[in-house]
All heavy atoms as TSV, in Angstrom:
chain	resi	resn	atom	element	x	y	z
A	1	MET	N	N	0.835	-1.174	-0.001
A	1	MET	CA	C	-0.003	0.010	-0.005
A	1	MET	C	C	0.880	1.238	-0.009
A	1	MET	O	O	1.903	1.285	0.651
A	1	MET	CB	C	-0.904	-0.038	1.242
A	1	MET	CG	C	-1.943	1.048	1.292
A	1	MET	SD	S	-3.127	1.088	-0.045
A	1	MET	CE	C	-4.470	0.176	0.604
A	2	LEU	N	N	0.467	2.253	-0.726
A	2	LEU	CA	C	1.205	3.501	-0.800
A	2	LEU	C	C	1.034	4.312	0.484
A	2	LEU	O	O	-0.013	4.271	1.111
A	2	LEU	CB	C	0.673	4.356	-1.966
A	2	LEU	CG	C	0.808	3.786	-3.366
A	2	LEU	CD1	C	0.058	4.682	-4.338
A	2	LEU	CD2	C	2.263	3.695	-3.741
A	3	LYS	N	N	2.044	5.044	0.854
A	3	LYS	CA	C	1.995	5.943	2.003
A	3	LYS	C	C	1.840	7.374	1.513
A	3	LYS	O	O	2.323	7.728	0.442
A	3	LYS	CB	C	3.247	5.824	2.876
A	3	LYS	CG	C	3.413	4.463	3.501
A	3	LYS	CD	C	2.349	4.234	4.536
A	3	LYS	CE	C	2.530	2.891	5.203
A	3	LYS	NZ	N	1.513	2.572	6.143
A	4	CYS	N	N	1.202	8.210	2.318
A	4	CYS	CA	C	1.001	9.602	1.969
A	4	CYS	C	C	2.348	10.333	1.867
A	4	CYS	O	O	3.236	10.118	2.701
A	4	CYS	CB	C	0.133	10.277	3.032
A	4	CYS	SG	S	-0.155	12.015	2.714
A	5	ILE	N	N	2.502	11.173	0.850
A	5	ILE	CA	C	3.737	11.938	0.688
A	5	ILE	C	C	3.510	13.408	1.010
A	5	ILE	O	O	4.353	14.255	0.737
A	5	ILE	CB	C	4.320	11.769	-0.721
A	5	ILE	CG1	C	3.315	12.177	-1.790
A	5	ILE	CG2	C	4.823	10.351	-0.934
A	5	ILE	CD1	C	3.882	12.217	-3.191
A	6	GLY	N	N	2.359	13.724	1.557
A	6	GLY	CA	C	2.066	15.078	2.011
A	6	GLY	C	C	1.975	16.092	0.891
A	6	GLY	O	O	1.341	15.852	-0.121
A	7	LEU	N	N	2.612	17.231	1.087
A	7	LEU	CA	C	2.470	18.343	0.129
A	7	LEU	C	C	3.108	18.076	-1.212
A	7	LEU	O	O	2.922	18.863	-2.147
A	7	LEU	CB	C	3.040	19.621	0.741
A	7	LEU	CG	C	2.209	20.177	1.906
A	7	LEU	CD1	C	2.907	21.367	2.546
A	7	LEU	CD2	C	0.819	20.563	1.442
A	8	LYS	N	N	3.863	17.014	-1.362
A	8	LYS	CA	C	4.418	16.656	-2.661
A	8	LYS	C	C	3.319	16.117	-3.568
A	8	LYS	O	O	3.452	16.096	-4.783
A	8	LYS	CB	C	5.522	15.614	-2.515
A	8	LYS	CG	C	6.725	16.148	-1.795
A	8	LYS	CD	C	7.764	15.077	-1.620
A	8	LYS	CE	C	8.922	15.603	-0.834
A	8	LYS	NZ	N	9.935	14.577	-0.575
A	9	CYS	N	N	2.203	15.690	-2.991
A	9	CYS	CA	C	1.057	15.167	-3.729
A	9	CYS	C	C	0.158	16.326	-4.169
A	9	CYS	O	O	-0.190	17.164	-3.348
A	9	CYS	CB	C	0.283	14.187	-2.864
A	9	CYS	SG	S	-1.215	13.556	-3.642
A	10	PRO	N	N	-0.265	16.357	-5.424
A	10	PRO	CA	C	-1.138	17.460	-5.877
A	10	PRO	C	C	-2.544	17.423	-5.259
A	10	PRO	O	O	-3.267	18.387	-5.335
A	10	PRO	CB	C	-1.198	17.260	-7.391
A	10	PRO	CG	C	-0.868	15.840	-7.615
A	10	PRO	CD	C	0.059	15.437	-6.511
A	11	TYR	N	N	-2.929	16.319	-4.647
A	11	TYR	CA	C	-4.236	16.194	-4.033
A	11	TYR	C	C	-4.245	16.545	-2.542
A	11	TYR	O	O	-5.288	16.535	-1.910
A	11	TYR	CB	C	-4.770	14.773	-4.215
A	11	TYR	CG	C	-4.947	14.413	-5.667
A	11	TYR	CD1	C	-4.042	13.552	-6.289
A	11	TYR	CD2	C	-5.989	14.937	-6.408
A	11	TYR	CE1	C	-4.185	13.237	-7.637
A	11	TYR	CE2	C	-6.132	14.614	-7.736
A	11	TYR	CZ	C	-5.242	13.765	-8.349
A	11	TYR	OH	O	-5.368	13.469	-9.666
A	12	CYS	N	N	-3.087	16.853	-1.996
A	12	CYS	CA	C	-2.965	17.153	-0.572
A	12	CYS	C	C	-2.837	18.662	-0.383
A	12	CYS	O	O	-2.048	19.310	-1.081
A	12	CYS	CB	C	-1.721	16.453	-0.024
A	12	CYS	SG	S	-1.792	16.180	1.738
A	13	GLN	N	N	-3.633	19.207	0.535
A	13	GLN	CA	C	-3.636	20.653	0.758
A	13	GLN	C	C	-3.533	20.975	2.235
A	13	GLN	O	O	-4.085	20.276	3.058
A	13	GLN	CB	C	-4.933	21.254	0.218
A	13	GLN	CG	C	-5.153	20.979	-1.238
A	13	GLN	CD	C	-6.567	21.329	-1.674
A	13	GLN	OE1	O	-7.415	21.655	-0.850
A	13	GLN	NE2	N	-6.808	21.259	-2.953
A	14	GLU	N	N	-2.818	22.083	2.542
A	14	GLU	CA	C	-2.728	22.555	3.919
A	14	GLU	C	C	-4.037	23.238	4.293
A	14	GLU	O	O	-4.712	23.802	3.438
A	14	GLU	CB	C	-1.609	23.568	4.084
A	14	GLU	CG	C	-0.236	22.970	3.994
A	14	GLU	CD	C	0.843	23.998	4.202
A	14	GLU	OE1	O	0.837	25.006	3.487
A	14	GLU	OE2	O	1.678	23.783	5.099
A	15	HIS	N	N	-4.397	23.183	5.560
A	15	HIS	CA	C	-5.581	23.906	6.008
A	15	HIS	C	C	-5.540	24.216	7.490
A	15	HIS	O	O	-4.879	23.515	8.256
A	15	HIS	CB	C	-6.861	23.134	5.663
A	15	HIS	CG	C	-7.162	22.026	6.600
A	15	HIS	ND1	N	-8.000	22.151	7.677
A	15	HIS	CD2	C	-6.721	20.750	6.649
A	15	HIS	CE1	C	-8.071	21.009	8.330
A	15	HIS	NE2	N	-7.307	20.131	7.716
A	16	LEU	N	N	-6.211	25.239	7.873
A	16	LEU	CA	C	-6.484	25.635	9.252
A	16	LEU	C	C	-5.410	25.332	10.280
A	16	LEU	O	O	-4.308	24.921	9.958
A	16	LEU	CB	C	-7.797	24.987	9.708
A	16	LEU	CG	C	-9.030	25.359	8.895
A	16	LEU	CD1	C	-10.243	24.600	9.429
A	16	LEU	CD2	C	-9.313	26.835	8.912
A	17	PHE	N	N	-5.718	25.562	11.513
A	17	PHE	CA	C	-4.878	25.260	12.666
A	17	PHE	C	C	-3.401	25.597	12.420
A	17	PHE	O	O	-2.512	24.781	12.599
A	17	PHE	CB	C	-5.023	23.789	13.064
A	17	PHE	CG	C	-6.429	23.391	13.333
A	17	PHE	CD1	C	-7.071	22.499	12.485
A	17	PHE	CD2	C	-7.144	23.905	14.399
A	17	PHE	CE1	C	-8.382	22.118	12.726
A	17	PHE	CE2	C	-8.452	23.551	14.620
A	17	PHE	CZ	C	-9.080	22.646	13.793
A	18	ARG	N	N	-3.174	26.811	11.953
A	18	ARG	CA	C	-1.813	27.297	11.669
A	18	ARG	C	C	-1.087	26.386	10.685
A	18	ARG	O	O	0.098	26.096	10.832
A	18	ARG	CB	C	-1.037	27.453	12.956
A	18	ARG	CG	C	-1.621	28.471	13.876
A	18	ARG	CD	C	-0.695	28.708	15.056
A	18	ARG	NE	N	-1.297	29.654	15.949
A	18	ARG	CZ	C	-1.782	29.344	17.146
A	18	ARG	NH1	N	-1.719	28.137	17.593
A	18	ARG	NH2	N	-2.325	30.281	17.895
A	19	GLU	N	N	-1.814	25.901	9.716
A	19	GLU	CA	C	-1.273	25.045	8.653
A	19	GLU	C	C	-0.579	23.807	9.182
A	19	GLU	O	O	0.381	23.322	8.611
A	19	GLU	CB	C	-0.340	25.858	7.746
A	19	GLU	CG	C	-1.054	27.001	7.044
A	19	GLU	CD	C	-0.142	27.837	6.180
A	19	GLU	OE1	O	1.087	27.761	6.365
A	19	GLU	OE2	O	-0.672	28.555	5.349
A	20	SER	N	N	-1.066	23.264	10.294
A	20	SER	CA	C	-0.469	22.060	10.856
A	20	SER	C	C	-1.251	20.799	10.437
A	20	SER	O	O	-0.875	19.703	10.780
A	20	SER	CB	C	-0.414	22.133	12.380
A	20	SER	OG	O	-1.731	22.264	12.908
A	21	TYR	N	N	-2.311	21.000	9.672
A	21	TYR	CA	C	-3.128	19.900	9.193
A	21	TYR	C	C	-3.140	19.847	7.669
A	21	TYR	O	O	-2.959	20.867	7.006
A	21	TYR	CB	C	-4.579	20.025	9.678
A	21	TYR	CG	C	-4.799	19.528	11.071
A	21	TYR	CD1	C	-4.258	20.220	12.157
A	21	TYR	CD2	C	-5.530	18.384	11.328
A	21	TYR	CE1	C	-4.462	19.771	13.439
A	21	TYR	CE2	C	-5.738	17.942	12.615
A	21	TYR	CZ	C	-5.199	18.649	13.657
A	21	TYR	OH	O	-5.389	18.197	14.949
A	22	LEU	N	N	-3.323	18.674	7.120
A	22	LEU	CA	C	-3.452	18.474	5.678
A	22	LEU	C	C	-4.786	17.822	5.381
A	22	LEU	O	O	-5.343	17.109	6.209
A	22	LEU	CB	C	-2.335	17.561	5.161
A	22	LEU	CG	C	-0.911	18.068	5.350
A	22	LEU	CD1	C	0.067	16.979	4.917
A	22	LEU	CD2	C	-0.667	19.323	4.563
A	23	THR	N	N	-5.304	18.050	4.198
A	23	THR	CA	C	-6.535	17.423	3.750
A	23	THR	C	C	-6.265	16.752	2.421
A	23	THR	O	O	-5.682	17.358	1.518
A	23	THR	CB	C	-7.661	18.458	3.570
A	23	THR	OG1	O	-7.928	19.087	4.794
A	23	THR	CG2	C	-8.935	17.789	3.058
A	24	CYS	N	N	-6.699	15.519	2.279
A	24	CYS	CA	C	-6.598	14.799	1.006
A	24	CYS	C	C	-7.888	15.111	0.229
A	24	CYS	O	O	-8.986	14.832	0.695
A	24	CYS	CB	C	-6.489	13.301	1.230
A	24	CYS	SG	S	-6.436	12.356	-0.282
A	25	SER	N	N	-7.749	15.691	-0.961
A	25	SER	CA	C	-8.937	16.075	-1.709
A	25	SER	C	C	-9.577	14.888	-2.434
A	25	SER	O	O	-10.657	15.012	-2.990
A	25	SER	CB	C	-8.615	17.176	-2.712
A	25	SER	OG	O	-7.645	16.759	-3.633
A	26	ILE	N	N	-8.952	13.720	-2.396
A	26	ILE	CA	C	-9.552	12.524	-3.017
A	26	ILE	C	C	-10.643	11.971	-2.113
A	26	ILE	O	O	-11.766	11.731	-2.544
A	26	ILE	CB	C	-8.491	11.450	-3.295
A	26	ILE	CG1	C	-7.500	11.965	-4.326
A	26	ILE	CG2	C	-9.150	10.171	-3.782
A	26	ILE	CD1	C	-6.328	11.060	-4.548
A	27	ASP	N	N	-10.320	11.769	-0.842
A	27	ASP	CA	C	-11.313	11.177	0.058
A	27	ASP	C	C	-11.768	12.112	1.170
A	27	ASP	O	O	-12.606	11.778	1.978
A	27	ASP	CB	C	-10.790	9.879	0.669
A	27	ASP	CG	C	-9.525	10.056	1.466
A	27	ASP	OD1	O	-9.039	11.187	1.600
A	27	ASP	OD2	O	-9.009	9.044	1.979
A	28	GLY	N	N	-11.230	13.348	1.210
A	28	GLY	CA	C	-11.673	14.358	2.166
A	28	GLY	C	C	-11.189	14.161	3.580
A	28	GLY	O	O	-11.674	14.814	4.497
A	29	VAL	N	N	-10.212	13.293	3.808
A	29	VAL	CA	C	-9.701	13.027	5.151
A	29	VAL	C	C	-8.710	14.102	5.551
A	29	VAL	O	O	-7.858	14.512	4.787
A	29	VAL	CB	C	-9.019	11.640	5.194
A	29	VAL	CG1	C	-8.332	11.404	6.513
A	29	VAL	CG2	C	-10.013	10.566	4.906
A	30	SER	N	N	-8.832	14.589	6.804
A	30	SER	CA	C	-7.889	15.544	7.379
A	30	SER	C	C	-7.011	14.822	8.388
A	30	SER	O	O	-7.474	13.938	9.099
A	30	SER	CB	C	-8.632	16.673	8.103
A	30	SER	OG	O	-9.231	17.525	7.186
A	31	PHE	N	N	-5.749	15.233	8.434
A	31	PHE	CA	C	-4.825	14.620	9.386
A	31	PHE	C	C	-3.700	15.591	9.693
A	31	PHE	O	O	-3.397	16.488	8.923
A	31	PHE	CB	C	-4.281	13.287	8.864
A	31	PHE	CG	C	-3.722	13.374	7.480
A	31	PHE	CD1	C	-2.398	13.675	7.239
A	31	PHE	CD2	C	-4.542	13.149	6.379
A	31	PHE	CE1	C	-1.888	13.755	5.957
A	31	PHE	CE2	C	-4.054	13.219	5.090
A	31	PHE	CZ	C	-2.722	13.532	4.887
A	32	ARG	N	N	-3.086	15.394	10.856
A	32	ARG	CA	C	-1.950	16.241	11.259
A	32	ARG	C	C	-0.738	15.926	10.404
A	32	ARG	O	O	-0.525	14.792	9.992
A	32	ARG	CB	C	-1.612	16.010	12.719
A	32	ARG	CG	C	-2.661	16.491	13.692
A	32	ARG	CD	C	-2.186	16.459	15.148
A	32	ARG	NE	N	-1.234	15.422	15.456
A	32	ARG	CZ	C	-1.531	14.265	16.049
A	32	ARG	NH1	N	-2.762	13.991	16.391
A	32	ARG	NH2	N	-0.589	13.394	16.302
A	33	LYS	N	N	0.088	16.941	10.167
A	33	LYS	CA	C	1.289	16.765	9.361
A	33	LYS	C	C	2.262	15.767	9.988
A	33	LYS	O	O	2.988	15.065	9.287
A	33	LYS	CB	C	2.025	18.093	9.171
A	33	LYS	CG	C	1.380	18.988	8.163
A	33	LYS	CD	C	2.232	20.229	8.005
A	33	LYS	CE	C	1.639	21.195	7.026
A	33	LYS	NZ	N	2.448	22.392	6.880
A	34	ASP	N	N	2.292	15.680	11.298
A	34	ASP	CA	C	3.257	14.828	11.965
A	34	ASP	C	C	2.925	13.331	11.896
A	34	ASP	O	O	3.716	12.503	12.312
A	34	ASP	CB	C	3.472	15.251	13.410
A	34	ASP	CG	C	2.204	15.175	14.245
A	34	ASP	OD1	O	1.116	15.054	13.667
A	34	ASP	OD2	O	2.306	15.268	15.475
A	35	VAL	N	N	1.774	12.979	11.319
A	35	VAL	CA	C	1.413	11.558	11.190
A	35	VAL	C	C	1.384	11.100	9.717
A	35	VAL	O	O	0.862	10.041	9.410
A	35	VAL	CB	C	0.047	11.220	11.854
A	35	VAL	CG1	C	0.108	11.459	13.340
A	35	VAL	CG2	C	-1.081	11.996	11.214
A	36	ILE	N	N	1.977	11.895	8.840
A	36	ILE	CA	C	1.954	11.587	7.416
A	36	ILE	C	C	2.481	10.172	7.127
A	36	ILE	O	O	1.919	9.437	6.340
A	36	ILE	CB	C	2.763	12.619	6.603
A	36	ILE	CG1	C	2.000	13.934	6.560
A	36	ILE	CG2	C	3.032	12.145	5.191
A	36	ILE	CD1	C	2.739	15.041	5.872
A	37	ARG	N	N	3.562	9.785	7.763
A	37	ARG	CA	C	4.171	8.480	7.462
A	37	ARG	C	C	3.265	7.301	7.837
A	37	ARG	O	O	3.462	6.193	7.378
A	37	ARG	CB	C	5.500	8.347	8.174
A	37	ARG	CG	C	6.500	9.377	7.713
A	37	ARG	CD	C	7.915	8.985	8.050
A	37	ARG	NE	N	8.844	10.050	7.742
A	37	ARG	CZ	C	9.420	10.213	6.563
A	37	ARG	NH1	N	9.145	9.382	5.602
A	37	ARG	NH2	N	10.261	11.180	6.356
A	38	LYS	N	N	2.245	7.543	8.659
A	38	LYS	CA	C	1.336	6.488	9.077
A	38	LYS	C	C	0.076	6.430	8.227
A	38	LYS	O	O	-0.657	5.459	8.281
A	38	LYS	CB	C	0.941	6.690	10.548
A	38	LYS	CG	C	2.113	6.622	11.496
A	38	LYS	CD	C	1.669	6.914	12.903
A	38	LYS	CE	C	2.867	6.983	13.840
A	38	LYS	NZ	N	2.491	7.377	15.176
A	39	ILE	N	N	-0.175	7.457	7.430
A	39	ILE	CA	C	-1.389	7.530	6.628
A	39	ILE	C	C	-1.197	6.798	5.321
A	39	ILE	O	O	-0.212	6.995	4.609
A	39	ILE	CB	C	-1.745	9.009	6.327
A	39	ILE	CG1	C	-1.911	9.833	7.617
A	39	ILE	CG2	C	-2.982	9.121	5.453
A	39	ILE	CD1	C	-3.080	9.409	8.465
A	40	GLU	N	N	-2.165	5.919	4.994
A	40	GLU	CA	C	-2.119	5.215	3.725
A	40	GLU	C	C	-2.782	6.045	2.657
A	40	GLU	O	O	-3.842	6.642	2.869
A	40	GLU	CB	C	-2.795	3.869	3.850
A	40	GLU	CG	C	-2.039	2.908	4.735
A	40	GLU	CD	C	-2.678	1.536	4.782
A	40	GLU	OE1	O	-3.692	1.313	4.100
A	40	GLU	OE2	O	-2.167	0.703	5.529
A	41	CYS	N	N	-2.187	6.110	1.482
A	41	CYS	CA	C	-2.711	6.871	0.374
A	41	CYS	C	C	-3.850	6.100	-0.298
A	41	CYS	O	O	-3.729	4.907	-0.558
A	41	CYS	CB	C	-1.618	7.165	-0.636
A	41	CYS	SG	S	-2.192	8.133	-2.050
A	42	CYS	N	N	-4.934	6.771	-0.564
A	42	CYS	CA	C	-6.105	6.125	-1.183
A	42	CYS	C	C	-6.055	6.193	-2.707
A	42	CYS	O	O	-6.957	5.686	-3.381
A	42	CYS	CB	C	-7.383	6.753	-0.664
A	42	CYS	SG	S	-7.553	8.472	-1.143
A	43	LEU	N	N	-5.020	6.804	-3.273
A	43	LEU	CA	C	-4.928	6.972	-4.716
A	43	LEU	C	C	-4.928	5.635	-5.448
A	43	LEU	O	O	-5.574	5.473	-6.483
A	43	LEU	CB	C	-3.691	7.778	-5.069
A	43	LEU	CG	C	-3.520	8.211	-6.509
A	43	LEU	CD1	C	-4.722	9.043	-6.948
A	43	LEU	CD2	C	-2.255	8.994	-6.684
A	44	GLU	N	N	-4.251	4.652	-4.902
A	44	GLU	CA	C	-4.188	3.328	-5.532
A	44	GLU	C	C	-5.576	2.705	-5.617
A	44	GLU	O	O	-5.946	2.141	-6.657
A	44	GLU	CB	C	-3.244	2.433	-4.730
A	44	GLU	CG	C	-2.934	1.128	-5.425
A	44	GLU	CD	C	-1.851	0.347	-4.676
A	44	GLU	OE1	O	-1.438	0.736	-3.569
A	44	GLU	OE2	O	-1.424	-0.670	-5.222
A	45	ASP	N	N	-6.363	2.827	-4.557
A	45	ASP	CA	C	-7.734	2.292	-4.571
A	45	ASP	C	C	-8.608	3.012	-5.586
A	45	ASP	O	O	-9.407	2.396	-6.284
A	45	ASP	CB	C	-8.363	2.414	-3.165
A	45	ASP	CG	C	-7.647	1.573	-2.131
A	45	ASP	OD1	O	-7.024	0.546	-2.515
A	45	ASP	OD2	O	-7.712	1.926	-0.951
A	46	GLU	N	N	-8.437	4.320	-5.676
A	46	GLU	CA	C	-9.217	5.107	-6.632
A	46	GLU	C	C	-8.872	4.716	-8.064
A	46	GLU	O	O	-9.749	4.592	-8.923
A	46	GLU	CB	C	-8.970	6.600	-6.445
A	46	GLU	CG	C	-9.544	7.171	-5.183
A	46	GLU	CD	C	-11.058	7.148	-5.189
A	46	GLU	OE1	O	-11.678	7.496	-6.209
A	46	GLU	OE2	O	-11.641	6.781	-4.147
A	47	LEU	N	N	-7.600	4.497	-8.333
A	47	LEU	CA	C	-7.170	4.102	-9.671
A	47	LEU	C	C	-7.723	2.722	-10.034
A	47	LEU	O	O	-8.148	2.500	-11.173
A	47	LEU	CB	C	-5.639	4.093	-9.769
A	47	LEU	CG	C	-4.985	5.459	-9.732
A	47	LEU	CD1	C	-3.482	5.304	-9.715
A	47	LEU	CD2	C	-5.413	6.294	-10.918
A	48	GLU	N	N	-7.750	1.808	-9.084
A	48	GLU	CA	C	-8.301	0.472	-9.332
A	48	GLU	C	C	-9.798	0.547	-9.672
A	48	GLU	O	O	-10.258	-0.118	-10.584
A	48	GLU	CB	C	-8.074	-0.439	-8.137
A	48	GLU	CG	C	-6.645	-0.912	-7.997
A	48	GLU	CD	C	-6.427	-1.751	-6.745
A	48	GLU	OE1	O	-7.406	-2.145	-6.101
A	48	GLU	OE2	O	-5.262	-1.995	-6.412
A	49	SER	N	N	-10.535	1.382	-8.938
A	49	SER	CA	C	-11.969	1.482	-9.197
A	49	SER	C	C	-12.224	2.142	-10.554
A	49	SER	O	O	-13.136	1.742	-11.276
A	49	SER	CB	C	-12.679	2.224	-8.081
A	49	SER	OG	O	-12.329	3.572	-8.060
A	50	LEU	N	N	-11.415	3.137	-10.917
A	50	LEU	CA	C	-11.557	3.750	-12.234
A	50	LEU	C	C	-11.226	2.764	-13.348
A	50	LEU	O	O	-11.878	2.762	-14.405
A	50	LEU	CB	C	-10.660	4.986	-12.342
A	50	LEU	CG	C	-11.114	6.208	-11.576
A	50	LEU	CD1	C	-10.055	7.293	-11.665
A	50	LEU	CD2	C	-12.428	6.721	-12.092
A	51	GLN	N	N	-10.243	1.924	-13.110
A	51	GLN	CA	C	-9.874	0.922	-14.097
A	51	GLN	C	C	-11.010	-0.063	-14.320
A	51	GLN	O	O	-11.324	-0.432	-15.449
A	51	GLN	CB	C	-8.613	0.187	-13.658
A	51	GLN	CG	C	-8.084	-0.782	-14.694
A	51	GLN	CD	C	-6.796	-1.443	-14.237
A	51	GLN	OE1	O	-6.479	-1.468	-13.061
A	51	GLN	NE2	N	-6.051	-1.981	-15.178
A	52	LYS	N	N	-11.716	-0.444	-13.267
A	52	LYS	CA	C	-12.849	-1.351	-13.387
A	52	LYS	C	C	-13.981	-0.713	-14.183
A	52	LYS	O	O	-14.611	-1.358	-15.014
A	52	LYS	CB	C	-13.356	-1.755	-11.999
A	52	LYS	CG	C	-12.405	-2.682	-11.268
A	52	LYS	CD	C	-12.911	-2.962	-9.869
A	52	LYS	CE	C	-11.897	-3.809	-9.101
A	52	LYS	NZ	N	-12.322	-4.038	-7.714
A	53	VAL	N	N	-14.195	0.577	-13.947
A	53	VAL	CA	C	-15.228	1.294	-14.695
A	53	VAL	C	C	-14.867	1.355	-16.176
A	53	VAL	O	O	-15.728	1.151	-17.043
A	53	VAL	CB	C	-15.429	2.714	-14.118
A	53	VAL	CG1	C	-16.303	3.561	-15.010
A	53	VAL	CG2	C	-15.996	2.651	-12.717
A	54	LEU	N	N	-13.606	1.599	-16.476
A	54	LEU	CA	C	-13.173	1.654	-17.884
A	54	LEU	C	C	-13.345	0.306	-18.568
A	54	LEU	O	O	-13.731	0.236	-19.744
A	54	LEU	CB	C	-11.717	2.112	-17.958
A	54	LEU	CG	C	-11.471	3.588	-17.643
A	54	LEU	CD1	C	-9.973	3.863	-17.624
A	54	LEU	CD2	C	-12.154	4.481	-18.656
A	55	VAL	N	N	-13.063	-0.768	-17.860
A	55	VAL	CA	C	-13.263	-2.111	-18.443
A	55	VAL	C	C	-14.724	-2.335	-18.765
A	55	VAL	O	O	-15.077	-2.847	-19.828
A	55	VAL	CB	C	-12.718	-3.188	-17.469
A	55	VAL	CG1	C	-13.160	-4.578	-17.895
A	55	VAL	CG2	C	-11.204	-3.126	-17.376
A	56	LEU	N	N	-15.626	-1.931	-17.876
A	56	LEU	CA	C	-17.058	-2.076	-18.109
A	56	LEU	C	C	-17.513	-1.227	-19.313
A	56	LEU	O	O	-18.332	-1.677	-20.111
A	56	LEU	CB	C	-17.851	-1.689	-16.867
A	56	LEU	CG	C	-17.757	-2.633	-15.684
A	56	LEU	CD1	C	-18.452	-2.027	-14.482
A	56	LEU	CD2	C	-18.366	-3.974	-16.032
A	57	ILE	N	N	-16.979	-0.037	-19.421
A	57	ILE	CA	C	-17.339	0.831	-20.547
A	57	ILE	C	C	-16.872	0.220	-21.864
A	57	ILE	O	O	-17.606	0.224	-22.860
A	57	ILE	CB	C	-16.726	2.246	-20.360
A	57	ILE	CG1	C	-17.441	2.956	-19.222
A	57	ILE	CG2	C	-16.838	3.051	-21.638
A	57	ILE	CD1	C	-16.805	4.264	-18.821
A	58	LYS	N	N	-15.667	-0.343	-21.879
A	58	LYS	CA	C	-15.156	-0.975	-23.093
A	58	LYS	C	C	-16.008	-2.164	-23.498
A	58	LYS	O	O	-16.255	-2.411	-24.670
A	58	LYS	CB	C	-13.714	-1.417	-22.901
A	58	LYS	CG	C	-12.729	-0.274	-22.949
A	58	LYS	CD	C	-11.301	-0.772	-22.779
A	58	LYS	CE	C	-10.327	0.362	-22.806
A	58	LYS	NZ	N	-8.937	-0.117	-22.658
A	59	LYS	N	N	-16.521	-2.918	-22.515
A	59	LYS	CA	C	-17.380	-4.063	-22.808
A	59	LYS	C	C	-18.688	-3.633	-23.414
A	59	LYS	O	O	-19.268	-4.326	-24.247
A	59	LYS	CB	C	-17.626	-4.898	-21.540
A	59	LYS	CG	C	-16.452	-5.700	-21.114
A	59	LYS	CD	C	-16.794	-6.502	-19.865
A	59	LYS	CE	C	-15.607	-7.308	-19.395
A	59	LYS	NZ	N	-15.914	-8.069	-18.164
A	60	GLU	N	N	-19.205	-2.492	-22.993
A	60	GLU	CA	C	-20.496	-1.982	-23.456
A	60	GLU	C	C	-20.411	-1.466	-24.899
A	60	GLU	O	O	-21.409	-1.424	-25.591
A	60	GLU	CB	C	-20.998	-0.867	-22.559
A	60	GLU	CG	C	-21.384	-1.333	-21.171
A	60	GLU	CD	C	-22.586	-2.232	-21.194
A	60	GLU	OE1	O	-23.546	-1.978	-21.957
A	60	GLU	OE2	O	-22.585	-3.218	-20.431
A	61	GLN	N	N	-19.246	-1.073	-25.344
A	61	GLN	CA	C	-19.115	-0.513	-26.700
A	61	GLN	C	C	-19.224	-1.563	-27.756
A	61	GLN	O	O	-19.012	-2.597	-27.850
A	61	GLN	CB	C	-17.790	0.227	-26.853
A	61	GLN	CG	C	-17.786	1.498	-26.070
A	61	GLN	CD	C	-16.496	2.276	-26.265
A	61	GLN	OE1	O	-15.499	1.765	-26.762
A	61	GLN	NE2	N	-16.509	3.533	-25.859
C-alpha cells in the first residue's frame, strides 16, 4: 500500500490550525502533518476502481 507523501502530492492541501493539518482532496480526510508516514494513500484504490469502470465501458461498446 502507498503511504502519503504530504504536500508533494497534488491532491494534498494545507488547512487551518496554523497550517499544521493536511486534507486529502480525493477522500476528504484531514490529518496532522506529523502523522503523514502512518497515513495510507487512497490513490491506488481510486485508480483500481476507475480501471474497473473503464473495463465495463469498453465491454459496453
